[in-house]
Backbone atoms as SQL, in Angstrom:
CREATE TABLE atoms (id INTEGER PRIMARY KEY, chain TEXT, resi INTEGER, resn TEXT, atom TEXT, x REAL, y REAL, z REAL);
INSERT INTO atoms VALUES
  (1, 'A', 1, 'MET', 'N', 0.871, -1.193, 0.023),
  (2, 'A', 1, 'MET', 'CA', 0.013, -0.012, 0.030),
  (3, 'A', 1, 'MET', 'C', 0.900, 1.219, 0.010),
  (4, 'A', 2, 'ASP', 'N', 0.646, 2.110, -0.922),
  (5, 'A', 2, 'ASP', 'CA', 1.498, 3.282, -1.055),
  (6, 'A', 2, 'ASP', 'C', 0.625, 4.567, -1.126),
  (7, 'A', 3, 'ILE', 'N', 0.159, 4.933, 0.000),
  (8, 'A', 3, 'ILE', 'CA', -0.720, 6.105, 0.105),
  (9, 'A', 3, 'ILE', 'C', 0.215, 7.271, 0.579),
  (10, 'A', 4, 'LYS', 'N', 0.084, 8.377, -0.244),
  (11, 'A', 4, 'LYS', 'CA', 0.923, 9.533, 0.146),
  (12, 'A', 4, 'LYS', 'C', -0.031, 10.644, 0.419),
  (13, 'A', 5, 'ILE', 'N', 0.025, 11.155, 1.669),
  (14, 'A', 5, 'ILE', 'CA', -0.745, 12.290, 2.085),
  (15, 'A', 5, 'ILE', 'C', 0.251, 13.335, 2.660),
  (16, 'A', 6, 'ASP', 'N', 0.285, 14.453, 2.089),
  (17, 'A', 6, 'ASP', 'CA', 1.203, 15.440, 2.651),
  (18, 'A', 6, 'ASP', 'C', 0.528, 16.209, 3.709),
  (19, 'A', 7, 'ILE', 'N', 0.720, 15.769, 4.977),
  (20, 'A', 7, 'ILE', 'CA', -0.017, 16.410, 6.110),
  (21, 'A', 7, 'ILE', 'C', 0.506, 17.800, 6.375),
  (22, 'A', 8, 'ASN', 'N', 1.657, 18.131, 5.884),
  (23, 'A', 8, 'ASN', 'CA', 2.234, 19.488, 6.058),
  (24, 'A', 8, 'ASN', 'C', 1.369, 20.518, 5.424),
  (25, 'A', 9, 'ARG', 'N', 0.563, 20.180, 4.453),
  (26, 'A', 9, 'ARG', 'CA', -0.328, 21.087, 3.799),
  (27, 'A', 9, 'ARG', 'C', -1.716, 21.256, 4.419),
  (28, 'A', 10, 'LEU', 'N', -1.963, 20.380, 5.402),
  (29, 'A', 10, 'LEU', 'CA', -3.266, 20.406, 6.070),
  (30, 'A', 10, 'LEU', 'C', -3.348, 21.403, 7.185),
  (31, 'A', 11, 'THR', 'N', -4.482, 22.024, 7.309),
  (32, 'A', 11, 'THR', 'CA', -4.682, 22.985, 8.461),
  (33, 'A', 11, 'THR', 'C', -4.869, 22.176, 9.713),
  (34, 'A', 12, 'LYS', 'N', -4.827, 22.861, 10.840),
  (35, 'A', 12, 'LYS', 'CA', -5.086, 22.253, 12.151),
  (36, 'A', 12, 'LYS', 'C', -6.426, 21.530, 12.194),
  (37, 'A', 13, 'ASP', 'N', -7.508, 22.260, 11.619),
  (38, 'A', 13, 'ASP', 'CA', -8.865, 21.709, 11.682),
  (39, 'A', 13, 'ASP', 'C', -8.891, 20.475, 10.775),
  (40, 'A', 14, 'GLU', 'N', -8.243, 20.429, 9.611),
  (41, 'A', 14, 'GLU', 'CA', -8.218, 19.363, 8.774),
  (42, 'A', 14, 'GLU', 'C', -7.479, 18.152, 9.403),
  (43, 'A', 15, 'LEU', 'N', -6.410, 18.425, 10.115),
  (44, 'A', 15, 'LEU', 'CA', -5.617, 17.407, 10.823),
  (45, 'A', 15, 'LEU', 'C', -6.517, 16.767, 11.953),
  (46, 'A', 16, 'ILE', 'N', -7.306, 17.641, 12.642),
  (47, 'A', 16, 'ILE', 'CA', -8.152, 17.086, 13.679),
  (48, 'A', 16, 'ILE', 'C', -9.219, 16.171, 13.103),
  (49, 'A', 17, 'GLU', 'N', -9.784, 16.676, 11.937),
  (50, 'A', 17, 'GLU', 'CA', -10.808, 15.819, 11.272),
  (51, 'A', 17, 'GLU', 'C', -10.180, 14.512, 10.741),
  (52, 'A', 18, 'LEU', 'N', -9.060, 14.542, 10.227),
  (53, 'A', 18, 'LEU', 'CA', -8.350, 13.365, 9.794),
  (54, 'A', 18, 'LEU', 'C', -8.123, 12.404, 10.897),
  (55, 'A', 19, 'ASN', 'N', -7.724, 12.909, 12.049),
  (56, 'A', 19, 'ASN', 'CA', -7.460, 12.135, 13.214),
  (57, 'A', 19, 'ASN', 'C', -8.734, 11.440, 13.651),
  (58, 'A', 20, 'LYS', 'N', -9.841, 12.134, 13.660),
  (59, 'A', 20, 'LYS', 'CA', -11.136, 11.460, 14.025),
  (60, 'A', 20, 'LYS', 'C', -11.444, 10.351, 13.027),
  (61, 'A', 21, 'LEU', 'N', -11.268, 10.642, 11.787),
  (62, 'A', 21, 'LEU', 'CA', -11.548, 9.611, 10.782),
  (63, 'A', 21, 'LEU', 'C', -10.692, 8.349, 10.947),
  (64, 'A', 22, 'ILE', 'N', -9.386, 8.586, 11.242),
  (65, 'A', 22, 'ILE', 'CA', -8.512, 7.440, 11.389),
  (66, 'A', 22, 'ILE', 'C', -8.918, 6.699, 12.701),
  (67, 'A', 23, 'PHE', 'N', -9.189, 7.416, 13.801),
  (68, 'A', 23, 'PHE', 'CA', -9.578, 6.757, 15.035),
  (69, 'A', 23, 'PHE', 'C', -10.894, 5.875, 14.859),
  (70, 'A', 24, 'ASN', 'N', -11.863, 6.476, 14.155),
  (71, 'A', 24, 'ASN', 'CA', -13.077, 5.753, 13.956),
  (72, 'A', 24, 'ASN', 'C', -12.906, 4.555, 13.042),
  (73, 'A', 25, 'ARG', 'N', -12.085, 4.630, 12.016),
  (74, 'A', 25, 'ARG', 'CA', -11.820, 3.469, 11.132),
  (75, 'A', 25, 'ARG', 'C', -11.103, 2.388, 11.959),
  (76, 'A', 26, 'ILE', 'N', -10.115, 2.712, 12.745),
  (77, 'A', 26, 'ILE', 'CA', -9.435, 1.697, 13.559),
  (78, 'A', 26, 'ILE', 'C', -10.349, 1.070, 14.539),
  (79, 'A', 27, 'LYS', 'N', -11.245, 1.849, 15.167),
  (80, 'A', 27, 'LYS', 'CA', -12.253, 1.295, 16.090),
  (81, 'A', 27, 'LYS', 'C', -13.160, 0.290, 15.365),
  (82, 'A', 28, 'TYR', 'N', -13.600, 0.673, 14.163),
  (83, 'A', 28, 'TYR', 'CA', -14.471, -0.162, 13.372),
  (84, 'A', 28, 'TYR', 'C', -13.736, -1.460, 13.037),
  (85, 'A', 29, 'LEU', 'N', -12.579, -1.413, 12.569),
  (86, 'A', 29, 'LEU', 'CA', -11.832, -2.639, 12.208),
  (87, 'A', 29, 'LEU', 'C', -11.584, -3.543, 13.464),
  (88, 'A', 30, 'ASN', 'N', -11.326, -2.922, 14.600),
  (89, 'A', 30, 'ASN', 'CA', -11.194, -3.710, 15.827),
  (90, 'A', 30, 'ASN', 'C', -12.466, -4.354, 16.203),
  (91, 'A', 31, 'ASP', 'N', -13.568, -3.696, 16.097),
  (92, 'A', 31, 'ASP', 'CA', -14.899, -4.214, 16.310),
  (93, 'A', 31, 'ASP', 'C', -15.199, -5.377, 15.459),
  (94, 'A', 32, 'LEU', 'N', -14.890, -5.287, 14.184),
  (95, 'A', 32, 'LEU', 'CA', -15.045, -6.325, 13.187),
  (96, 'A', 32, 'LEU', 'C', -14.257, -7.619, 13.630),
  (97, 'A', 33, 'GLU', 'N', -13.035, -7.389, 13.985),
  (98, 'A', 33, 'GLU', 'CA', -12.147, -8.437, 14.417),
  (99, 'A', 33, 'GLU', 'C', -12.685, -9.126, 15.687),
  (100, 'A', 34, 'SER', 'N', -13.234, -8.354, 16.598),
  (101, 'A', 34, 'SER', 'CA', -13.799, -8.873, 17.817),
  (102, 'A', 34, 'SER', 'C', -15.008, -9.764, 17.518),
  (103, 'A', 35, 'ILE', 'N', -15.867, -9.262, 16.651),
  (104, 'A', 35, 'ILE', 'CA', -17.068, -10.007, 16.229),
  (105, 'A', 35, 'ILE', 'C', -16.646, -11.313, 15.620),
  (106, 'A', 36, 'LYS', 'N', -15.658, -11.244, 14.749),
  (107, 'A', 36, 'LYS', 'CA', -15.187, -12.468, 14.020),
  (108, 'A', 36, 'LYS', 'C', -14.659, -13.429, 15.041),
  (109, 'A', 37, 'ARG', 'N', -13.848, -13.004, 15.978),
  (110, 'A', 37, 'ARG', 'CA', -13.199, -13.839, 16.937),
  (111, 'A', 37, 'ARG', 'C', -14.284, -14.459, 17.892),
  (112, 'A', 38, 'ARG', 'N', -15.212, -13.627, 18.298),
  (113, 'A', 38, 'ARG', 'CA', -16.274, -14.067, 19.173),
  (114, 'A', 38, 'ARG', 'C', -17.159, -15.144, 18.565),
  (115, 'A', 39, 'SER', 'N', -17.337, -15.040, 17.238),
  (116, 'A', 39, 'SER', 'CA', -18.158, -16.029, 16.553),
  (117, 'A', 39, 'SER', 'C', -17.580, -17.392, 16.445),
  (118, 'A', 40, 'LEU', 'N', -16.359, -17.521, 16.794),
  (119, 'A', 40, 'LEU', 'CA', -15.631, -18.839, 16.832),
  (120, 'A', 40, 'LEU', 'C', -16.090, -19.700, 18.016),
  (121, 'A', 41, 'PHE', 'N', -16.675, -19.099, 18.992),
  (122, 'A', 41, 'PHE', 'CA', -17.045, -19.766, 20.204),
  (123, 'A', 41, 'PHE', 'C', -18.540, -19.803, 20.441),
  (124, 'A', 42, 'ASN', 'N', -18.979, -20.810, 21.223),
  (125, 'A', 42, 'ASN', 'CA', -20.376, -21.018, 21.519),
  (126, 'A', 42, 'ASN', 'C', -20.492, -21.288, 23.037),
  (127, 'A', 43, 'LYS', 'N', -21.674, -21.022, 23.623),
  (128, 'A', 43, 'LYS', 'CA', -21.869, -21.368, 25.000),
  (129, 'A', 43, 'LYS', 'C', -21.743, -22.895, 25.121),
  (130, 'A', 44, 'GLY', 'N', -20.969, -23.309, 26.137),
  (131, 'A', 44, 'GLY', 'CA', -20.676, -24.738, 26.368),
  (132, 'A', 44, 'GLY', 'C', -19.439, -25.232, 25.853),
  (133, 'A', 45, 'ASP', 'N', -18.742, -24.403, 25.033),
  (134, 'A', 45, 'ASP', 'CA', -17.392, -24.845, 24.463),
  (135, 'A', 45, 'ASP', 'C', -16.434, -24.912, 25.609),
  (136, 'A', 46, 'PHE', 'N', -15.534, -25.907, 25.527),
  (137, 'A', 46, 'PHE', 'CA', -14.384, -25.958, 26.494),
  (138, 'A', 46, 'PHE', 'C', -13.252, -25.115, 25.909),
  (139, 'A', 47, 'VAL', 'N', -12.690, -24.239, 26.712),
  (140, 'A', 47, 'VAL', 'CA', -11.667, -23.286, 26.245),
  (141, 'A', 47, 'VAL', 'C', -10.492, -23.253, 27.274),
  (142, 'A', 48, 'SER', 'N', -9.428, -22.676, 26.867),
  (143, 'A', 48, 'SER', 'CA', -8.316, -22.437, 27.725),
  (144, 'A', 48, 'SER', 'C', -7.735, -21.042, 27.432),
  (145, 'A', 49, 'PHE', 'N', -7.119, -20.520, 28.393),
  (146, 'A', 49, 'PHE', 'CA', -6.420, -19.200, 28.233),
  (147, 'A', 49, 'PHE', 'C', -5.258, -19.200, 29.220),
  (148, 'A', 50, 'GLU', 'N', -4.320, -18.319, 28.967),
  (149, 'A', 50, 'GLU', 'CA', -3.143, -18.231, 29.846),
  (150, 'A', 50, 'GLU', 'C', -3.314, -17.065, 30.797),
  (151, 'A', 51, 'TYR', 'N', -2.995, -17.330, 32.081),
  (152, 'A', 51, 'TYR', 'CA', -3.035, -16.280, 33.082),
  (153, 'A', 51, 'TYR', 'C', -1.922, -16.540, 34.126),
  (154, 'A', 52, 'ASP', 'N', -1.061, -15.565, 34.278),
  (155, 'A', 52, 'ASP', 'CA', 0.080, -15.703, 35.265),
  (156, 'A', 52, 'ASP', 'C', 0.866, -16.911, 34.904),
  (157, 'A', 53, 'ASN', 'N', 1.230, -17.104, 33.651),
  (158, 'A', 53, 'ASN', 'CA', 2.069, -18.221, 33.178),
  (159, 'A', 53, 'ASN', 'C', 1.433, -19.533, 33.448),
  (160, 'A', 54, 'LYS', 'N', 0.170, -19.677, 33.629),
  (161, 'A', 54, 'LYS', 'CA', -0.559, -20.902, 33.784),
  (162, 'A', 54, 'LYS', 'C', -1.676, -20.996, 32.838),
  (163, 'A', 55, 'TYR', 'N', -1.983, -22.181, 32.286),
  (164, 'A', 55, 'TYR', 'CA', -3.190, -22.355, 31.497),
  (165, 'A', 55, 'TYR', 'C', -4.375, -22.624, 32.422),
  (166, 'A', 56, 'ILE', 'N', -5.447, -21.826, 32.138),
  (167, 'A', 56, 'ILE', 'CA', -6.728, -22.021, 32.806),
  (168, 'A', 56, 'ILE', 'C', -7.693, -22.700, 31.866),
  (169, 'A', 57, 'LEU', 'N', -8.380, -23.682, 32.344),
  (170, 'A', 57, 'LEU', 'CA', -9.274, -24.462, 31.538),
  (171, 'A', 57, 'LEU', 'C', -10.653, -24.244, 32.044),
  (172, 'A', 58, 'GLY', 'N', -11.626, -24.004, 31.217),
  (173, 'A', 58, 'GLY', 'CA', -13.031, -23.808, 31.588),
  (174, 'A', 58, 'GLY', 'C', -14.041, -23.992, 30.520),
  (175, 'A', 59, 'ILE', 'N', -15.279, -23.749, 30.832),
  (176, 'A', 59, 'ILE', 'CA', -16.368, -23.887, 29.915),
  (177, 'A', 59, 'ILE', 'C', -17.069, -22.480, 29.751),
  (178, 'A', 60, 'ILE', 'N', -17.419, -22.181, 28.574),
  (179, 'A', 60, 'ILE', 'CA', -18.065, -20.916, 28.238),
  (180, 'A', 60, 'ILE', 'C', -19.476, -20.938, 28.792),
  (181, 'A', 61, 'THR', 'N', -19.833, -20.000, 29.633),
  (182, 'A', 61, 'THR', 'CA', -21.154, -19.887, 30.216),
  (183, 'A', 61, 'THR', 'C', -22.001, -18.782, 29.573),
  (184, 'A', 62, 'LYS', 'N', -21.278, -17.790, 28.996),
  (185, 'A', 62, 'LYS', 'CA', -21.974, -16.620, 28.382),
  (186, 'A', 62, 'LYS', 'C', -21.056, -15.913, 27.467),
  (187, 'A', 63, 'ILE', 'N', -21.588, -15.423, 26.369),
  (188, 'A', 63, 'ILE', 'CA', -20.781, -14.631, 25.387),
  (189, 'A', 63, 'ILE', 'C', -21.355, -13.192, 25.371),
  (190, 'A', 64, 'ASN', 'N', -20.544, -12.334, 25.921),
  (191, 'A', 64, 'ASN', 'CA', -20.821, -10.939, 25.997),
  (192, 'A', 64, 'ASN', 'C', -20.425, -10.105, 24.757),
  (193, 'A', 65, 'ILE', 'N', -20.556, -8.856, 24.716),
  (194, 'A', 65, 'ILE', 'CA', -20.124, -8.059, 23.566),
  (195, 'A', 65, 'ILE', 'C', -18.625, -8.025, 23.431),
  (196, 'A', 66, 'LYS', 'N', -17.916, -7.768, 24.557),
  (197, 'A', 66, 'LYS', 'CA', -16.505, -7.654, 24.516),
  (198, 'A', 66, 'LYS', 'C', -15.750, -8.754, 25.218),
  (199, 'A', 67, 'THR', 'N', -16.452, -9.627, 25.951),
  (200, 'A', 67, 'THR', 'CA', -15.793, -10.620, 26.732),
  (201, 'A', 67, 'THR', 'C', -16.592, -11.957, 26.701),
  (202, 'A', 68, 'VAL', 'N', -15.925, -13.021, 27.098),
  (203, 'A', 68, 'VAL', 'CA', -16.615, -14.300, 27.168),
  (204, 'A', 68, 'VAL', 'C', -16.542, -14.661, 28.684),
  (205, 'A', 69, 'SER', 'N', -17.656, -15.162, 29.238),
  (206, 'A', 69, 'SER', 'CA', -17.619, -15.620, 30.662),
  (207, 'A', 69, 'SER', 'C', -17.229, -17.100, 30.650),
  (208, 'A', 70, 'ILE', 'N', -16.297, -17.380, 31.484),
  (209, 'A', 70, 'ILE', 'CA', -15.688, -18.762, 31.597),
  (210, 'A', 70, 'ILE', 'C', -15.923, -19.231, 33.082),
  (211, 'A', 71, 'LEU', 'N', -16.357, -20.443, 33.244),
  (212, 'A', 71, 'LEU', 'CA', -16.392, -21.173, 34.565),
  (213, 'A', 71, 'LEU', 'C', -15.354, -22.198, 34.628),
  (214, 'A', 72, 'THR', 'N', -14.481, -22.134, 35.613),
  (215, 'A', 72, 'THR', 'CA', -13.417, -23.210, 35.732),
  (216, 'A', 72, 'THR', 'C', -13.955, -24.346, 36.638),
  (217, 'A', 73, 'GLU', 'N', -13.230, -25.414, 36.672),
  (218, 'A', 73, 'GLU', 'CA', -13.664, -26.539, 37.437),
  (219, 'A', 73, 'GLU', 'C', -13.660, -26.302, 38.949),
  (220, 'A', 74, 'ASN', 'N', -12.892, -25.315, 39.427),
  (221, 'A', 74, 'ASN', 'CA', -12.830, -24.972, 40.846),
  (222, 'A', 74, 'ASN', 'C', -13.977, -23.973, 41.216),
  (223, 'A', 75, 'GLY', 'N', -14.857, -23.632, 40.197),
  (224, 'A', 75, 'GLY', 'CA', -15.980, -22.779, 40.400),
  (225, 'A', 75, 'GLY', 'C', -15.651, -21.243, 40.229),
  (226, 'A', 76, 'LYS', 'N', -14.466, -20.860, 39.826),
  (227, 'A', 76, 'LYS', 'CA', -14.191, -19.510, 39.633),
  (228, 'A', 76, 'LYS', 'C', -14.615, -19.056, 38.286),
  (229, 'A', 77, 'GLU', 'N', -15.206, -17.876, 38.237),
  (230, 'A', 77, 'GLU', 'CA', -15.719, -17.262, 36.998),
  (231, 'A', 77, 'GLU', 'C', -14.693, -16.238, 36.467),
  (232, 'A', 78, 'TRP', 'N', -14.464, -16.227, 35.189),
  (233, 'A', 78, 'TRP', 'CA', -13.603, -15.302, 34.524),
  (234, 'A', 78, 'TRP', 'C', -14.335, -14.620, 33.360),
  (235, 'A', 79, 'ARG', 'N', -13.946, -13.340, 33.168),
  (236, 'A', 79, 'ARG', 'CA', -14.390, -12.671, 31.897),
  (237, 'A', 79, 'ARG', 'C', -13.144, -12.401, 31.114),
  (238, 'A', 80, 'VAL', 'N', -13.079, -13.013, 29.884),
  (239, 'A', 80, 'VAL', 'CA', -11.880, -13.013, 29.129),
  (240, 'A', 80, 'VAL', 'C', -12.199, -12.530, 27.745),
  (241, 'A', 81, 'SER', 'N', -11.241, -11.770, 27.170),
  (242, 'A', 81, 'SER', 'CA', -11.339, -11.342, 25.766),
  (243, 'A', 81, 'SER', 'C', -11.291, -12.558, 24.866),
  (244, 'A', 82, 'PRO', 'N', -12.181, -12.622, 23.879),
  (245, 'A', 82, 'PRO', 'CA', -12.145, -13.810, 22.977),
  (246, 'A', 82, 'PRO', 'C', -10.806, -13.947, 22.291),
  (247, 'A', 83, 'SER', 'N', -10.051, -12.894, 22.084),
  (248, 'A', 83, 'SER', 'CA', -8.700, -13.052, 21.443),
  (249, 'A', 83, 'SER', 'C', -7.741, -13.771, 22.267),
  (250, 'A', 84, 'LEU', 'N', -8.015, -14.029, 23.578),
  (251, 'A', 84, 'LEU', 'CA', -7.085, -14.734, 24.443),
  (252, 'A', 84, 'LEU', 'C', -7.452, -16.252, 24.578),
  (253, 'A', 85, 'LEU', 'N', -8.598, -16.616, 24.016),
  (254, 'A', 85, 'LEU', 'CA', -9.144, -17.957, 24.189),
  (255, 'A', 85, 'LEU', 'C', -8.626, -18.935, 23.053),
  (256, 'A', 86, 'LYS', 'N', -8.500, -20.196, 23.453),
  (257, 'A', 86, 'LYS', 'CA', -8.228, -21.287, 22.494),
  (258, 'A', 86, 'LYS', 'C', -9.218, -22.370, 22.921),
  (259, 'A', 87, 'LYS', 'N', -9.731, -23.060, 21.880),
  (260, 'A', 87, 'LYS', 'CA', -10.588, -24.202, 22.130),
  (261, 'A', 87, 'LYS', 'C', -9.788, -25.267, 22.788),
  (262, 'A', 88, 'ALA', 'N', -10.384, -25.941, 23.735),
  (263, 'A', 88, 'ALA', 'CA', -9.635, -27.052, 24.509),
  (264, 'A', 88, 'ALA', 'C', -10.294, -28.384, 24.157),
  (265, 'A', 89, 'ILE', 'N', -9.428, -29.399, 24.383),
  (266, 'A', 89, 'ILE', 'CA', -9.874, -30.769, 24.113),
  (267, 'A', 89, 'ILE', 'C', -10.821, -31.177, 25.260),
  (268, 'A', 90, 'LYS', 'N', -11.960, -31.793, 24.887),
  (269, 'A', 90, 'LYS', 'CA', -12.945, -32.189, 25.884),
  (270, 'A', 90, 'LYS', 'C', -12.419, -33.093, 26.936),
  (271, 'A', 91, 'SER', 'N', -11.570, -34.028, 26.567),
  (272, 'A', 91, 'SER', 'CA', -11.114, -34.925, 27.585),
  (273, 'A', 91, 'SER', 'C', -10.346, -34.257, 28.705),
  (274, 'A', 92, 'ASN', 'N', -9.640, -33.111, 28.410),
  (275, 'A', 92, 'ASN', 'CA', -8.986, -32.327, 29.465),
  (276, 'A', 92, 'ASN', 'C', -9.958, -31.621, 30.363),
  (277, 'A', 93, 'ALA', 'N', -11.225, -31.324, 29.930),
  (278, 'A', 93, 'ALA', 'CA', -12.171, -30.570, 30.620),
  (279, 'A', 93, 'ALA', 'C', -13.379, -31.396, 31.104),
  (280, 'A', 94, 'SER', 'N', -13.252, -32.726, 31.055),
  (281, 'A', 94, 'SER', 'CA', -14.425, -33.562, 31.392),
  (282, 'A', 94, 'SER', 'C', -14.911, -33.313, 32.804),
  (283, 'A', 95, 'ALA', 'N', -14.021, -32.884, 33.670),
  (284, 'A', 95, 'ALA', 'CA', -14.455, -32.653, 35.098),
  (285, 'A', 95, 'ALA', 'C', -15.415, -31.445, 35.210),
  (286, 'A', 96, 'LEU', 'N', -15.483, -30.641, 34.219),
  (287, 'A', 96, 'LEU', 'CA', -16.418, -29.479, 34.314),
  (288, 'A', 96, 'LEU', 'C', -17.769, -29.744, 34.088),
  (289, 'A', 97, 'THR', 'N', -18.105, -30.918, 33.416),
  (290, 'A', 97, 'THR', 'CA', -19.468, -31.184, 33.067),
  (291, 'A', 97, 'THR', 'C', -20.261, -31.850, 34.170);
């Protein structure tokens, strides 16, 4: 991609408007990525994520807009970004059912 914009020719107001456009576009792309990532998971899926250099294993109990609620076998609930989750093998999580 070879986009050339000479920002030195833009006024302060134009730069502020350009900044808003860029910010909104990045937010939109992040939201799309989050939706795509969230759609990979369903309630009841076994998942894992890393926390404090340990893998936490659990089952999805709820899928929220920005996070996924996870219940671990020791009964602790976590709210985790979908980008941090990996699907887990059922045999490793059988104690949760």
